[in-house]
BALO-612561 format. One line per field, with one value per residue: x, y, z of N, C-alpha, C in turn; residue number from 1; residue in three letters. Coordinates in nm, 4 decimals, padded with zeros to 6 digits. Each point is the difference from the previous one (the first is absolute). Layout:
REM residues N
n.xx [X/...];
n.yy [Y/...];
n.zz [Z/...];
ca.xx [X/...];
ca.yy [Y/...];
ca.zz [Z/...];
c.xx [X/...];
c.yy [Y/...];
c.zz [Z/...];
n [NUM/...];
res [Ala/...];
END
This chain:
REM residues 249
n.xx [-00.2749/00.0255/00.0755/00.0671/00.0656/00.0533/00.0409/00.0047/00.1019/00.0917/00.0887/00.0857/00.0542/00.1184/00.1181/00.0098/-00.1115/-00.0914/-00.0950/-00.0607/-00.0580/-00.0614/-00.0771/-00.0661/00.0017/-00.1020/-00.0728/-00.1179/-00.0454/-00.1092/-00.0861/00.0461/00.0982/00.0428/00.1129/00.0575/00.1224/00.0385/00.1158/00.1029/00.0957/-00.0069/-00.1246/00.0101/-00.0515/00.1160/00.0661/-00.0846/00.0107/00.1303/-00.0190/-00.0774/00.0930/00.0446/00.0665/-00.0420/00.0653/-00.0898/00.0841/-00.0985/-00.1082/-00.1197/-00.0228/-00.1247/-00.0271/-00.1120/00.0667/00.0721/00.0715/00.0585/00.0422/-00.1270/00.0127/-00.0073/00.1332/-00.0347/-00.0734/00.1141/00.0564/-00.0620/00.0395/00.1186/-00.0016/-00.0440/00.0879/00.1110/-00.0225/00.0906/00.0255/00.1003/00.0981/00.0744/-00.1269/00.1235/-00.0131/-00.0378/00.1098/00.0283/-00.0854/-00.1091/-00.0608/-00.0746/00.1081/00.0544/-00.1139/-00.0004/00.1269/-00.0453/-00.0937/00.0928/00.0779/-00.1201/00.0168/-00.0252/-00.1238/00.0253/-00.1194/00.0340/00.1184/-00.0600/-00.0922/00.0919/00.0822/-00.1124/-00.0493/00.1146/00.0226/-00.1285/00.0123/00.1130/-00.0888/00.0328/-00.1261/00.0348/00.0445/-00.1029/-00.0067/00.0252/00.1276/00.0500/00.0931/-00.1257/-00.0064/-00.0693/00.0726/-00.0839/00.0094/00.1332/-00.0115/-00.0801/00.0910/00.0951/-00.0798/-00.0226/00.1286/00.0119/-00.0982/00.0578/00.0831/-00.0503/00.1151/00.0314/00.1287/-00.0116/00.1249/00.0305/00.1118/-00.0185/-00.1309/00.0232/00.0926/-00.0353/-00.1061/-00.0345/-00.0254/-00.0081/00.1015/00.0661/-00.0528/00.0252/00.1214/00.0123/-00.0509/00.0840/00.0943/-00.0430/-00.0049/00.1198/00.0350/-00.0558/00.0646/00.0595/00.1030/00.0746/00.0512/00.1253/00.0289/00.1246/00.0186/00.0830/-00.0941/-00.0025/00.0012/00.0913/00.0663/-00.0192/00.0211/00.0778/-00.0567/00.1209/00.0810/00.0890/00.0591/00.1029/00.0552/00.1222/-00.0757/-00.0672/-00.1279/00.0421/-00.0786/-00.1239/-00.0440/-00.1206/-00.0489/-00.0928/-00.0380/00.1326/00.0114/00.0431/-00.0376/-00.1084/-00.0195/00.0324/-00.0695/-00.0923/00.0101/00.0063/-00.0964/-00.0574/00.0326/-00.0399/-00.1063/-00.0130/00.0240/-00.0814/-00.0579/00.0588/00.0173];
n.yy [00.2888/-00.1290/-00.0105/00.1025/-00.0152/00.1013/00.0106/-00.1321/00.0415/-00.0846/00.0570/-00.0902/00.0390/-00.0013/-00.0297/-00.0723/-00.0686/00.0299/-00.0852/00.0453/-00.0675/00.1063/00.0435/00.0771/-00.1014/-00.0158/-00.0624/-00.0547/-00.0603/-00.0332/00.0133/-00.1230/00.0839/-00.0545/00.0535/-00.0187/-00.0100/00.0412/-00.0574/00.0392/-00.0882/00.0675/-00.0325/-00.0507/-00.1111/-00.0587/00.1074/00.0023/-00.1317/00.0159/00.1051/-00.0628/-00.0945/00.1255/-00.0776/00.0995/00.1141/00.0775/00.0363/-00.0113/00.0758/-00.0534/-00.0868/-00.0023/-00.0632/-00.0051/00.0960/-00.1038/00.1077/-00.0955/00.1165/00.0127/-00.1253/00.0058/-00.0025/00.0362/00.0664/-00.0048/-00.0779/00.0715/00.1106/-00.0583/-00.0454/00.1215/00.0647/-00.0707/-00.0698/-00.0939/-00.0142/-00.0818/00.0203/00.0225/00.0356/00.0052/-00.1310/-00.0296/-00.0711/00.0785/00.0651/-00.0537/-00.0511/-00.0624/-00.0271/-00.0346/-00.0578/-00.0529/-00.0039/00.0644/-00.0948/-00.0938/00.0588/-00.0050/-00.1147/-00.0596/00.0025/-00.1062/00.0240/00.1286/-00.0301/-00.0866/00.0918/00.0950/-00.0770/-00.0414/00.1236/00.0516/-00.0994/00.0073/00.1324/-00.0404/-00.0832/00.0527/-00.0374/-00.0891/00.1219/00.0358/-00.1302/00.0131/-00.0216/00.1222/-00.0615/-00.0232/00.1213/00.0095/00.0522/-00.0585/-00.1077/00.0165/00.0261/-00.1046/-00.0617/00.0485/-00.0349/-00.1173/-00.0025/00.0315/-00.0874/-00.0760/00.1029/-00.0427/-00.0004/00.1272/-00.0396/-00.0871/-00.0117/-00.0217/-00.0603/-00.0068/-00.0068/-00.0020/00.0866/-00.0682/00.0108/-00.1292/-00.0331/-00.1266/00.0116/00.0606/-00.0873/-00.0911/00.0502/00.0127/-00.1223/-00.0291/00.0664/-00.0586/-00.1121/00.0235/00.0379/-00.1104/-00.0345/00.0914/-00.0858/00.1000/-00.0220/00.0136/-00.0439/-00.0224/-00.0030/-00.0989/-00.0731/-00.0213/-00.1335/00.0315/00.0865/-00.0993/-00.0390/00.1078/00.1061/00.0322/00.0405/00.0316/00.0671/-00.0389/00.1107/-00.0265/-00.0617/-00.0173/00.0338/-00.0930/-00.0953/-00.0107/-00.1171/00.0108/-00.0955/00.0812/-00.0362/00.0180/-00.1194/-00.0983/-00.0787/00.0699/00.0016/-00.1304/-00.0078/00.0753/-00.0743/-00.1113/00.0523/00.0321/-00.1196/-00.0473/00.0799/-00.0341/-00.1238/00.0455/00.0621/00.1140/00.0456];
n.zz [00.9170/-00.0057/-00.1102/00.0514/-00.1131/00.0685/-00.1267/00.0122/00.0721/-00.0450/00.0813/-00.0433/00.1130/-00.0588/00.0461/-00.1105/00.0189/-00.0886/00.0323/-00.1080/00.0992/00.0535/-00.1000/00.0827/00.0862/-00.0799/00.0917/-00.0240/00.1089/-00.0656/00.0974/00.0191/-00.0361/-00.1118/00.0457/-00.1180/00.0496/-00.1204/-00.0242/-00.0748/00.0265/00.1140/-00.0341/00.1228/-00.0537/00.0292/-00.0411/-00.1012/-00.0165/00.0184/-00.0775/-00.0871/00.0147/-00.0034/-00.0860/-00.0775/-00.0131/-00.0599/-00.0944/-00.0873/00.0167/-00.0254/00.0979/-00.0457/00.1115/-00.0672/-00.0656/00.0416/00.0268/-00.0725/-00.0477/00.0346/-00.0385/00.1300/00.0108/00.1228/-00.0904/-00.0705/00.0919/00.0922/-00.0620/-00.0209/00.1240/00.0277/-00.0757/00.0116/-00.1105/00.0273/-00.1306/00.0385/-00.0879/00.1084/00.0041/00.0522/-00.0084/00.1237/-00.0283/00.1015/-00.0795/00.0508/-00.1068/00.0887/00.0714/-00.1174/-00.0324/00.1217/-00.0392/-00.1092/00.0107/00.0211/-00.0927/-00.0577/00.0662/-00.1169/00.0484/00.0761/00.0505/-00.0069/00.0549/00.0794/00.0176/00.0101/00.0738/00.0553/00.0027/00.0403/00.0841/00.0304/00.0021/00.0595/00.0541/00.1175/00.0187/-00.0928/-00.0244/00.0740/00.0260/-00.1299/-00.0349/-00.0199/00.0717/00.0367/-00.0540/-00.1129/-00.0988/-00.0853/00.0775/00.0040/-00.1304/-00.0039/00.0737/-00.0806/-00.1002/00.0607/00.0281/-00.1284/-00.0227/00.0942/-00.0160/-00.1185/-00.0685/00.0133/-00.0071/-00.1004/00.0459/-00.1272/00.0393/-00.1315/00.0244/-00.1325/00.0414/00.1103/-00.0825/-00.0150/-00.1263/00.0429/00.0856/-00.0985/-00.0839/00.0937/00.0197/-00.1318/-00.0047/00.1000/-00.0685/-00.1102/00.0720/00.0534/-00.1224/-00.0491/00.1118/-00.0798/-00.0010/00.0434/-00.1214/00.0445/-00.1211/00.0422/-00.1320/-00.0346/00.0566/-00.1305/00.0188/00.0913/-00.0747/-00.0862/00.1260/-00.0091/00.0522/00.0522/-00.0961/00.0942/-00.0976/00.0742/-00.0440/00.0406/00.0911/-00.1162/00.0216/-00.0849/00.0491/-00.0454/00.0430/-00.0533/00.0777/00.0443/-00.1219/00.0062/-00.0586/00.0795/-00.1018/-00.0253/00.1324/00.0002/-00.1113/00.0551/00.1094/-00.0735/-00.0729/00.1150/00.0470/-00.1178/00.0066/00.1298/-00.0430/-00.0961/00.1042/-00.0081/00.1240];
ca.xx [00.1229/00.0550/00.1442/00.0438/00.1444/-00.0016/00.1301/00.1020/00.1376/00.0896/00.1414/00.0914/00.1277/00.1187/00.0984/00.0446/-00.0994/-00.1408/-00.0774/-00.1420/-00.0749/-00.1355/-00.0123/-00.1355/-00.0972/-00.1312/-00.1125/-00.0905/-00.0666/-00.1307/-00.0385/-00.0497/00.0758/00.1103/00.0946/00.1334/00.1086/00.1031/00.1157/00.1253/00.0803/00.0587/-00.0935/-00.0503/-00.1246/00.0223/00.0104/-00.1368/-00.0730/00.0543/-00.0535/-00.1416/-00.0038/00.0579/00.1352/00.0870/-00.0715/00.0372/00.0807/-00.0989/-00.1327/-00.0821/-00.0792/-00.1153/-00.0800/-00.1291/00.0079/00.1083/00.1324/00.0855/00.1164/-00.0352/-00.0110/00.1194/00.0759/-00.0434/-00.1342/00.0010/-00.0252/-00.1434/-00.0683/00.0134/-00.0820/-00.1421/-00.0417/00.0674/00.0321/00.1189/00.0300/00.1338/00.0425/00.0624/-00.0989/00.0259/-00.0659/00.0930/-00.0019/-00.0168/-00.1417/-00.0933/-00.0628/-00.1048/00.0615/00.0484/-00.1149/-00.0553/00.1008/-00.0345/-00.1092/00.0591/00.0743/-00.0975/-00.0794/-00.1357/-00.0504/00.0188/-00.1209/-00.0016/00.1073/-00.0409/-00.1044/00.0596/00.0897/-00.0832/-00.0573/00.1063/00.0532/-00.1005/-00.0045/00.1221/00.0131/00.1171/-00.0411/00.0752/00.1413/00.0172/00.0809/00.1325/00.0996/00.0352/00.0965/-00.0696/-00.0941/00.0598/00.0122/-00.1309/-00.0746/00.0590/-00.0466/-00.1379/00.0108/00.0423/-00.1149/-00.0929/00.0552/-00.0118/-00.1382/-00.0767/-00.0192/-00.0935/00.0730/-00.0513/00.0682/00.0843/00.1172/00.0622/00.1280/00.0336/-00.0552/00.0136/00.1367/00.0713/-00.0916/-00.0170/-00.1159/-00.1254/-00.0183/-00.0236/-00.1384/-00.0871/00.0177/-00.0640/-00.1447/-00.0274/00.0009/-00.1223/-00.1106/00.0161/-00.0433/-00.1444/-00.0648/00.0036/00.1315/00.0822/00.1297/00.1049/00.0976/00.1173/00.0300/00.0603/-00.0735/-00.1131/-00.1234/-00.0425/-00.0524/-00.1245/-00.1137/-00.0390/-00.0927/00.0762/00.1445/00.0869/00.1348/00.0996/00.1272/00.0911/-00.0500/-00.1268/-00.1077/00.0194/-00.1130/-00.1046/-00.0997/-00.1191/-00.0498/-00.1229/-00.0761/00.0920/00.0243/00.1408/00.0866/00.0091/00.0730/00.1415/00.0583/00.0191/00.1101/00.1229/00.0289/00.0442/00.1363/00.0878/00.0108/00.0856/00.1366/00.0533/-00.0072/00.0457/-00.0970];
ca.yy [-00.0711/-00.0692/00.0262/00.1140/00.0209/00.1361/00.0608/-00.0633/-00.0067/-00.0678/00.0117/-00.0698/00.0706/-00.0532/00.1076/00.0628/-00.0055/-00.0083/-00.0713/00.0335/-00.1234/00.0394/00.1441/00.0461/-00.1083/00.0539/-00.0838/-00.0355/-00.1299/00.0051/-00.1142/-00.1125/-00.0209/-00.0964/00.0714/-00.0579/00.0907/-00.0718/00.0777/-00.0745/00.0116/00.1328/00.1031/00.0744/-00.0561/-00.0500/00.1189/00.0500/-00.0902/00.0175/00.1251/-00.0226/-00.0943/00.0730/-00.0453/00.1100/00.1276/00.0736/00.1212/00.1061/-00.0488/-00.0582/-00.1207/00.0005/-00.1216/00.0302/00.1362/00.0178/00.0213/-00.0998/00.0657/00.0546/-00.1085/-00.0060/-00.1242/-00.0997/-00.0467/-00.0552/-00.1442/-00.0184/00.0476/-00.1023/-00.1162/00.0312/00.0611/-00.0550/-00.1420/-00.0171/-00.1301/00.0123/-00.1054/-00.1117/-00.0476/00.0562/-00.0754/-00.0496/-00.1455/-00.0479/00.0158/-00.0707/00.0904/00.0725/00.1042/00.1023/00.0800/00.0735/00.0856/00.1426/00.0173/-00.0184/00.1222/00.1074/-00.0281/-00.0402/-00.1094/-00.1336/-00.0419/00.0715/-00.0557/-00.1309/00.0221/00.0561/-00.0941/-00.0989/00.0606/00.0295/-00.1270/-00.0579/00.0772/-00.0283/-00.1440/-00.0508/-00.0501/-00.1213/00.0333/00.0882/-00.0594/-00.0322/00.1067/00.0431/-00.0881/-00.1224/00.0280/00.0512/00.1451/00.0602/-00.0066/00.1016/00.1326/00.0148/00.0290/00.1397/00.0830/-00.0067/00.0879/00.1391/00.0498/-00.0318/00.1246/00.0837/00.1253/00.1002/-00.0176/-00.1186/00.0232/-00.1257/00.0231/-00.1179/-00.1125/-00.1276/-00.0063/-00.1207/-00.1123/-00.0542/00.0575/-00.0493/00.0680/00.1414/00.0142/-00.0103/00.1209/00.1116/-00.0192/00.0463/00.1463/00.0479/-00.0226/00.0957/00.1295/-00.0074/00.0141/00.1408/00.0413/00.0810/-00.0657/00.0644/-00.1068/00.0209/-00.1272/-00.0077/-00.1023/00.0452/-00.0662/00.0543/00.1352/-00.0089/-00.0274/00.1273/00.0822/00.1130/-00.0209/00.1166/-00.0339/00.0958/-00.0006/00.1067/00.0737/00.0700/-00.0787/00.0293/-00.0466/-00.0586/-00.0756/-00.0491/-00.1239/00.0184/-00.1230/-00.1066/-00.1177/-00.0049/-00.0182/00.1269/00.0945/-00.0409/00.0462/00.1459/00.0233/-00.0366/00.1070/00.1172/-00.0257/00.0131/00.1442/00.0583/-00.0458/00.0563/00.1464/00.0710/00.0958];
ca.zz [-00.0339/00.1169/00.0025/-00.0809/-00.0099/-00.0524/-00.0359/00.0838/-00.0487/00.0918/-00.0337/00.0901/00.0016/00.0656/00.0207/-00.1247/-00.1071/00.0343/-00.1019/00.0020/-00.0264/-00.0388/-00.0231/-00.0316/-00.0117/00.0343/-00.0395/00.1089/-00.0050/00.0642/00.0822/-00.0778/-00.1232/-00.0056/-00.0860/-00.0131/-00.0383/-00.0743/-00.0415/00.0010/00.1212/00.0106/-00.0463/00.1147/00.0541/00.1362/00.0849/00.0175/00.0889/00.1348/00.0549/00.0305/00.1118/00.1137/00.0301/-00.0418/-00.0113/-00.1213/00.0139/-00.0204/-00.0319/00.1047/-00.0205/00.0892/00.0030/00.0619/00.0508/00.0977/-00.0570/00.0640/00.0594/00.1315/00.0986/00.0836/-00.0164/00.0978/-00.0369/-00.1352/-00.0011/00.0237/-00.1205/-00.1042/00.0344/-00.0084/-00.1256/-00.1167/-00.0086/-00.0836/-00.0593/-00.0565/-00.0918/00.0723/00.0975/00.1336/00.1062/00.1005/00.0031/00.1379/00.0328/-00.0885/-00.0966/00.0714/00.0827/-00.0929/-00.0442/00.1146/00.0639/00.0128/00.0947/00.1332/00.0316/00.0216/00.1190/-00.0358/00.0838/-00.0565/-00.0708/-00.1275/-00.0826/-00.0493/-00.0997/-00.1218/-00.0677/-00.0678/-00.1207/-00.0965/-00.0493/-00.0896/-00.1248/-00.0767/-00.0161/00.0732/00.1316/00.0348/00.0194/00.1157/00.1065/-00.0533/00.0053/-00.1352/-00.0666/-00.0398/-00.1084/-00.1239/-00.0122/-00.0230/00.1255/00.0879/-00.0396/00.0455/00.1439/00.0110/-00.0368/00.1132/00.1044/-00.0441/-00.0057/00.1209/00.0752/-00.0770/-00.0212/-00.0930/-00.1280/-00.0104/-00.0835/-00.0427/-00.0676/-00.0804/00.0760/-00.0711/-00.0526/00.0423/-00.0173/-00.1348/-00.0684/00.0584/00.1283/-00.0301/-00.0442/00.1169/00.0811/-00.0694/00.0188/00.1367/00.0013/-00.0648/00.0921/00.1101/-00.0521/-00.0231/00.1305/00.0377/00.0488/-00.0900/-00.0175/-00.0789/-00.0227/-00.0845/-00.0651/-00.1336/-00.0730/-00.0805/00.0447/00.1295/-00.0219/-00.0782/00.0882/00.0599/-00.0776/-00.0534/00.0080/-00.0102/-00.0454/00.0488/-00.0727/00.0445/00.1153/-00.0226/-00.0595/-00.1414/-00.0803/00.0825/-00.0749/00.0680/-00.0580/-00.0763/-00.0239/-00.0401/00.0825/00.0402/-00.1159/-00.0732/00.0836/-00.0044/-00.1261/00.0092/00.0945/-00.0701/-00.0969/00.0744/00.0475/-00.1159/-00.0266/00.1004/-00.0214/-00.1226/-00.0017/00.1183/00.0576];
c.xx [00.0579/00.1491/00.0308/00.1515/00.0188/00.1423/00.1152/00.1339/00.0834/00.1416/00.0810/00.1372/00.1070/00.1004/00.0306/-00.1054/-00.1413/-00.0761/-00.1468/-00.0799/-00.1413/-00.0024/-00.1425/-00.0983/-00.1347/-00.1084/-00.0871/-00.0587/-00.1312/-00.0247/-00.0597/00.0720/00.1044/00.0966/00.1347/00.0977/00.1088/00.1135/00.1239/00.0675/00.0683/-00.0921/-00.0558/-00.1210/00.0170/00.0130/-00.1378/-00.0778/00.0481/-00.0526/-00.1468/-00.0142/00.0533/00.1342/00.1025/-00.0860/00.0425/00.0904/-00.0865/-00.1341/-00.0679/-00.0602/-00.1101/-00.0729/-00.1259/00.0046/00.1108/00.1325/00.0973/00.1208/-00.0288/-00.0113/00.1306/00.0653/-00.0493/-00.1366/-00.0029/-00.0337/-00.1487/-00.0802/00.0061/-00.0897/-00.1477/-00.0453/00.0542/00.0156/00.1139/00.0104/00.1312/00.0319/00.0506/-00.0812/00.0165/-00.0835/00.1060/-00.0105/-00.0203/-00.1434/-00.0815/-00.0592/-00.1098/00.0580/00.0611/-00.1133/-00.0500/00.0955/-00.0387/-00.1147/00.0489/00.0715/-00.0933/-00.0891/-00.1439/-00.0467/00.0075/-00.1212/-00.0089/00.1080/-00.0412/-00.1063/00.0596/00.0856/-00.0790/-00.0546/00.1062/00.0561/-00.0976/-00.0016/00.1193/00.0244/00.1184/-00.0365/00.0852/00.1469/00.0274/00.0914/00.1378/00.0925/00.0410/00.0961/-00.0636/-00.0905/00.0729/00.0091/-00.1331/-00.0856/00.0537/-00.0525/-00.1459/-00.0067/00.0377/-00.1137/-00.1019/00.0461/-00.0202/-00.1418/-00.0792/-00.0260/-00.1021/00.0611/-00.0710/00.0566/00.0878/00.1117/00.0652/00.1246/00.0426/-00.0569/00.0093/00.1429/00.0748/-00.0813/-00.0005/-00.1328/-00.1322/-00.0297/-00.0294/-00.1450/-00.0954/00.0084/-00.0702/-00.1523/-00.0410/-00.0053/-00.1259/-00.1210/00.0048/-00.0458/-00.1517/-00.0787/00.0109/00.1328/00.0787/00.1405/00.0911/00.1146/00.1129/00.0370/00.0758/-00.0860/-00.1184/-00.1292/-00.0509/-00.0631/-00.1353/-00.1201/-00.0497/-00.0996/00.0691/00.1477/00.0708/00.1395/00.0965/00.1284/00.0822/-00.0624/-00.1274/-00.1049/-00.0074/-00.1239/-00.1001/-00.1000/-00.1165/-00.0484/-00.1204/-00.0759/00.0890/-00.0099/00.1495/00.0939/00.0174/00.0792/00.1487/00.0672/00.0249/00.1141/00.1339/00.0405/00.0538/00.1423/00.1008/00.0229/00.0952/00.1453/00.0665/00.0021/00.0559/-00.1053/00.0253];
c.yy [-00.0643/00.0283/00.1139/00.0104/00.1301/00.0528/-00.0548/-00.0069/-00.0728/00.0055/-00.0726/00.0656/-00.0822/00.1140/00.0738/00.0040/00.0132/-00.0598/00.0337/-00.1236/00.0297/00.1500/00.0316/-00.1139/00.0503/-00.0951/-00.0272/-00.1373/00.0122/-00.1240/-00.1088/-00.0253/-00.1097/00.0546/-00.0716/00.1090/-00.0826/00.0946/-00.0863/00.0115/00.1359/00.1122/00.0844/-00.0612/-00.0544/00.1148/00.0562/-00.0879/00.0154/00.1268/-00.0174/-00.0915/00.0597/-00.0560/00.1067/00.1255/00.0712/00.1185/00.1239/-00.0662/-00.0662/-00.1330/00.0007/-00.1331/00.0276/00.1358/00.0274/00.0139/-00.0924/00.0625/00.0535/-00.1078/-00.0099/-00.1371/-00.1096/-00.0591/-00.0718/-00.1488/-00.0286/00.0429/-00.1055/-00.1194/00.0263/00.0412/-00.0683/-00.1511/-00.0174/-00.1438/00.0149/-00.1180/-00.1225/-00.0427/00.0615/-00.0671/-00.0605/-00.1513/-00.0561/00.0150/-00.0907/00.1009/00.0821/00.1135/00.1105/00.0929/00.0902/00.1040/00.1472/00.0264/-00.0175/00.1276/00.1174/-00.0241/-00.0369/-00.1157/-00.1354/-00.0447/00.0659/-00.0544/-00.1332/00.0133/00.0487/-00.1016/-00.1084/00.0550/00.0206/-00.1293/-00.0657/00.0717/-00.0294/-00.1498/-00.0600/-00.0526/-00.1188/00.0277/00.0710/-00.0582/-00.0450/00.1211/00.0381/-00.0933/-00.1312/00.0197/00.0616/00.1529/00.0693/-00.0002/00.1011/00.1384/00.0206/00.0229/00.1462/00.0952/00.0015/00.0908/00.1473/00.0529/-00.0237/00.1235/00.0926/00.1367/00.0939/-00.0213/-00.1239/00.0291/-00.1333/00.0313/-00.1285/-00.1280/-00.1351/-00.0241/-00.1270/-00.1260/-00.0514/00.0485/-00.0451/00.0705/00.1480/00.0243/-00.0045/00.1250/00.1182/-00.0118/00.0454/00.1517/00.0565/-00.0163/00.0990/00.1389/00.0025/00.0159/00.1424/00.0502/00.0749/-00.0588/00.0877/-00.0995/00.0468/-00.1338/00.0204/-00.0855/00.0576/-00.0726/00.0520/00.1372/-00.0037/-00.0392/00.1277/00.0730/00.1189/-00.0290/00.1343/-00.0456/00.1094/-00.0179/00.1191/00.0894/00.0783/-00.0989/00.0389/-00.0320/-00.0680/-00.0714/-00.0366/-00.1258/00.0246/-00.1305/-00.1179/-00.1211/-00.0061/-00.0102/00.1304/00.1026/-00.0344/00.0532/00.1507/00.0344/-00.0304/00.1071/00.1244/-00.0178/00.0093/00.1457/00.0650/-00.0365/00.0704/00.1532/00.0573/00.0940/00.1359];
c.zz [00.1251/00.0167/-00.0947/00.0071/-00.0766/-00.0190/00.0839/-00.0737/00.1050/-00.0530/00.1056/-00.0110/00.0695/00.0104/-00.1296/-00.1107/00.0555/-00.1182/00.0172/-00.0404/-00.0491/-00.0233/-00.0450/-00.0306/00.0514/-00.0515/00.1224/-00.0220/00.0762/00.0847/-00.0883/-00.1305/00.0180/-00.1042/00.0018/-00.0417/-00.0658/-00.0373/00.0058/00.1359/00.0013/-00.0425/00.1139/00.0662/00.1415/00.0990/00.0296/00.0978/00.1444/00.0661/00.0384/00.1215/00.1302/00.0440/-00.0356/-00.0096/-00.1279/00.0313/-00.0175/-00.0297/00.1187/-00.0443/00.1051/-00.0112/00.0795/00.0701/00.0990/-00.0737/00.0728/00.0691/00.1399/00.1081/00.0773/-00.0113/00.0939/-00.0340/-00.1342/-00.0036/00.0192/-00.1224/-00.1099/00.0290/-00.0235/-00.1399/-00.1251/00.0118/-00.0983/-00.0495/-00.0757/-00.0916/00.0761/00.1222/00.1395/00.1092/00.0910/00.0104/00.1405/00.0494/-00.0922/-00.0978/00.0659/00.0820/-00.0859/-00.0411/00.1124/00.0573/00.0083/00.0967/00.1432/00.0436/00.0282/00.1216/-00.0288/00.0902/-00.0715/-00.0819/-00.1376/-00.0938/-00.0605/-00.1086/-00.1317/-00.0745/-00.0714/-00.1308/-00.1071/-00.0596/-00.0974/-00.1344/-00.0903/-00.0178/00.0724/00.1386/00.0442/00.0299/00.1316/00.1064/-00.0491/00.0150/-00.1417/-00.0735/-00.0476/-00.1216/-00.1190/00.0007/-00.0216/00.1249/00.1015/-00.0354/00.0398/00.1516/00.0202/-00.0349/00.1135/00.1134/-00.0371/00.0084/00.1286/00.0851/-00.0659/-00.0296/-00.0964/-00.1394/00.0074/-00.0998/-00.0329/-00.0828/-00.0696/00.0631/-00.0687/-00.0470/00.0338/-00.0260/-00.1438/-00.0576/00.0617/00.1319/-00.0221/-00.0400/00.1184/00.0866/-00.0653/00.0046/00.1400/00.0070/-00.0643/00.0918/00.1161/-00.0436/-00.0222/00.1300/00.0549/00.0511/-00.1070/-00.0055/-00.0860/-00.0109/-00.0908/-00.0620/-00.1310/-00.0924/-00.0762/00.0397/00.1342/-00.0183/-00.0702/00.0847/00.0677/-00.0900/-00.0647/00.0190/-00.0182/-00.0396/00.0458/-00.0784/00.0456/00.1065/-00.0200/-00.0486/-00.1470/-00.0831/00.0937/-00.0901/00.0911/-00.0718/-00.0904/-00.0113/-00.0382/00.0923/00.0302/-00.1199/-00.0770/00.0801/00.0026/-00.1254/00.0028/00.0957/-00.0663/-00.1002/00.0713/00.0525/-00.1143/-00.0349/00.0988/-00.0199/-00.1172/-00.0038/00.1275/00.0499/-00.0605];
n [1/2/3/4/5/6/7/8/9/10/11/12/13/14/15/16/17/18/19/20/21/22/23/24/25/26/27/28/29/30/31/32/33/34/35/36/37/38/39/40/41/42/43/44/45/46/47/48/49/50/51/52/53/54/55/56/57/58/59/60/61/62/63/64/65/66/67/68/69/70/71/72/73/74/75/76/77/78/79/80/81/82/83/84/85/86/87/88/89/90/91/92/93/94/95/96/97/98/99/100/101/102/103/104/105/106/107/108/109/110/111/112/113/114/115/116/117/118/119/120/121/122/123/124/125/126/127/128/129/130/131/132/133/134/135/136/137/138/139/140/141/142/143/144/145/146/147/148/149/150/151/152/153/154/155/156/157/158/159/160/161/162/163/164/165/166/167/168/169/170/171/172/173/174/175/176/177/178/179/180/181/182/183/184/185/186/187/188/189/190/191/192/193/194/195/196/197/198/199/200/201/202/203/204/205/206/207/208/209/210/211/212/213/214/215/216/217/218/219/220/221/222/223/224/225/226/227/228/229/230/231/232/233/234/235/236/237/238/239/240/241/242/243/244/245/246/247/248/249];
res [Met/Leu/Leu/Asp/Val/Ile/Asn/Val/Lys/Lys/Val/Tyr/Lys/Thr/Arg/Asn/Thr/Gln/Thr/Glu/Ala/Leu/Arg/Asn/Ile/Asp/Phe/Gly/Val/Asn/Lys/Gly/Glu/Tyr/Val/Ala/Ile/Met/Gly/Glu/Ser/Gly/Ser/Gly/Lys/Ser/Ser/Leu/Leu/Asn/Ile/Ile/Ala/Thr/Phe/Asp/Thr/Pro/Ser/Glu/Gly/Gln/Val/Leu/Leu/Asp/Gly/Val/Asp/Leu/Ala/Thr/Ile/Lys/Ala/Lys/Ser/Leu/Ala/Gln/Phe/Arg/Arg/Gln/Gln/Leu/Gly/Phe/Val/Phe/Gln/Asp/Phe/Asn/Val/Leu/Asp/Thr/Phe/Ser/Asn/Lys/Asp/Asn/Ile/Leu/Leu/Pro/Leu/Val/Leu/Ser/Gly/Thr/Pro/Val/Lys/Glu/Met/Glu/Ser/Arg/Val/Lys/Arg/Val/Ala/Ala/Ser/Leu/Gly/Ile/Glu/Ser/Leu/Leu/Glu/Lys/Tyr/Pro/Tyr/Glu/Ile/Ser/Gly/Gly/Gln/Lys/Gln/Arg/Val/Ala/Ile/Ala/Arg/Ala/Ile/Ile/Thr/Arg/Pro/Thr/Leu/Leu/Leu/Ala/Asp/Glu/Pro/Thr/Gly/Ala/Leu/Asp/Ser/Ala/Ala/Ser/Thr/Gln/Ile/Leu/Asp/Asn/Phe/Lys/Gln/Ile/Asn/Ala/Glu/Gly/Asn/Thr/Ile/Leu/Met/Val/Thr/His/Ser/Ile/Pro/Ala/Ala/Ala/Thr/Ala/Asn/Arg/Val/Leu/Phe/Ile/Lys/Asp/Gly/Val/Val/Tyr/His/Glu/Leu/Tyr/Arg/Gly/Asp/Asp/Asp/Asp/Gln/Ala/Phe/Arg/Glu/Arg/Ile/Ser/Asp/Ser/Leu/Thr/Met/Leu/Ala/Asn/Arg/Gly/Val];
END
């Protein structure tokens, strides 16, 4: 198992209240899987992603990535761990307008001290795989939202991360750009990369091989694609979301 989430609980405390965002979350992701996480706003999926991304820590339980307990990583080593082990794709792209697209993509390698020759080799391969070779010398403010997201994906995978995390990667895109991004994700997964994606989008979730549904802080339901094509899987996902909306835990 590449990712093990074991009985994770997360409680947020203020002076007068405490909110249980996650309770007894338990699941695993195998190497090479493409897993989507769905749930209503406030269901706990963002809290879960933040814990897996090492931006937050669980109140109870463990998260293991390739056998390493994330809670044991020292604070001073977290940034390096993220650069080496995790790739991130965000809804709002998080690219720097003052950097060219090429420099945005290369940033994690620059921070890791990767030799220039290796950086140039990697950026050429990644840009070619995503069809953005012609965009490398442009700046983010000169390209479309879908193109920005492909730049962000290139930045996320250029480090060859153990796990690619995506948070609503099509949430800010129109349908045509979303379709292209989702095709990119399927190709990235077909090349052996492990993907964990949080999404509200049924079409996005239907590109995954497995969907976890979170409700009120627990994994409430799970679907496997099996032999379904995207359309059949979309219909099953839609039915499951309707079930979740109509039933309590």
